Each structure stands twice: as structure tokens, then as C-alpha cells.
DRENVEX-834612 format. One record per residue (C-alpha): x, y, z. Coordinates in steps of 0.25 Angstrom, whole numbers, plus 2048, in hexadecimal, padded with zeros to 3 digits. Layout:
BEGIN
XYZ/...
//
This chain:
BEGIN
6819A53D4/68899E3C8/6949953CB/69D99D3C2/6A69A83CB/6A69B63C7/6B39BA3C0/6B99C63C9/6C39CF3C1/6D19D13C6/6DD9D93C3/6E89CE3BE/6F29D93C3/6EE9D73D1/6F19C83D2/6FF9CB3D7/6FC9D63E1/6F19CD3E6/6FC9C23E8/7059CC3EF/6F99D03F8/6F79C23FC/7069C0400/7069CC408/6F99CB410/6F59D341C/6F29CB429/6E39CD428/6E39C741A/6EB9BB41E/6E19B942A/6D59B9421/6DC9B1416/6DE9A6420/6CF9A5422/6CA9A6413/6D499F40C/6D3990406/6C3990406/6C498F415/6B999A417/6AC994413/6B298E408/6B399A3FF/6C199D3F7/6C79AA3FC/6D39B13F4/6DD9BA3F9/6E19C73F3/6D89C53E7/6D89CE3DB/6CB9D33D7/6CA9DE3CC/6D59E83D0/6D59E53DF/6D99DA3E8/6D09D43F2/6D79D03FF/6CE9C33FE/6C39BF3F3/6B99B33F3/6B49B23E5/6A89A83E9/6A39B23F4/6A79BE3EA/6AD9C43F7/6B99CC3F9/6C09CE408/6C89DA40B/6D19DB416/6D69EA418/6E29EF420/6E39FE425/6E5A05417/6D7A01414/6D3A0C41D/6D9A16414/6CFA1E40C/6D8A1B3FE/6D8A0C402/6C9A0D407/6C5A133F9/6CCA083F1/6C69FE3FA/6B9A033F6/6BBA033E8/6C19F53E9/6B49F03F0/6AB9F73E6/6B19EF3DB/6B09E23E2/6A29E53E4/6A09E73D5/6A79D93D3/69D9D33DC/6A79D23E8/6A39D53F6/6AD9D93FF/6B09D840D/6BA9E1414/6C29DF422/6CC9E7427/6D99E042B/6D69E2439/6C89DB438/6CF9CF433/6DB9CF43C/6D39D2448/6C49CC446/6C69C143B/6BA9B9440/6B19C543D/6B89C7430/6B59B942C/6A79BA430/6A59C6427/6AA9BD41B/6A19B1421/6949BB420/6989BE413/6999AF40E/68C9AC415/6849B840F/68A9B4402/6879A6402/6789A9407/6779B33FB/67E9A93F0/67399E3EA/67F9933E9/68C9993EF/69398B3EC/69098D3DF/69A9973DE/6A49903E5/6AF9863DE/
//
């Protein structure tokens, strides 16, 4: 891989909404953020409520091309689920892999949620010729 980062499109109109979402995060997002922020998780830089294309991902790491979604109960509704499928399809088109967790998983089983993220990171690093080249 080259050391140049892939440019990911986003809708500038979503910046204000993303800021509002950061200020009104649900408890599960706050718990996960305390583990991911400040490059403390394997040295990777995660962003919270990141606009990507016409969507906002709960968490995003550009170096890993990884999005993380924390879904509340509303995501069990058919209409919301259908929107999630379309959103995830767009992320895949952009080369972004999405890990999806329920807020209940994050609240009650944070350890295994972090293990799933760690598994993704280890797989990414094993399959990337020189992952440190994409960092910094």
C-alpha cells in the first residue's frame, strides 16, 4: 500500500449534525469512546461521529478503514434496518469495513466488543504489507 491516505468523500452539511451527535452521545458510545480515543487502542486514531459520504459513522479509523456502529433499539425496526443495510453497502463501496454492535453489547460485554475490534486490527495488520506506512 502507498503511504498516501485514500480521500473519503463527505457531505459538509453533516458536520454540524456530527458535532451535535458528539455532544449528545448515548452511554454505550461514551463507554466505547473512552477505550478508543487518543490513539490508546493499538495506537490507531479513531474519530467519533465522523461524516462519510452522506452518512455519519459512530466511530471511524482512517488508517484501518474501519467504521464502528453502536446501535440502539431503533435499529431493530424494519425501516431503520433497511437504512443501515444501504449505509453499510455504501461504506463497503468506499472500502470501509463496518463492525456493528448493539448498545447492550457495549454496556454489558465491553470486553468482547473490544476483542472483536482487536481481531479486526490484527487481521488488517496481518494482511497489510506495511501497516505502519499508512500511519502518521
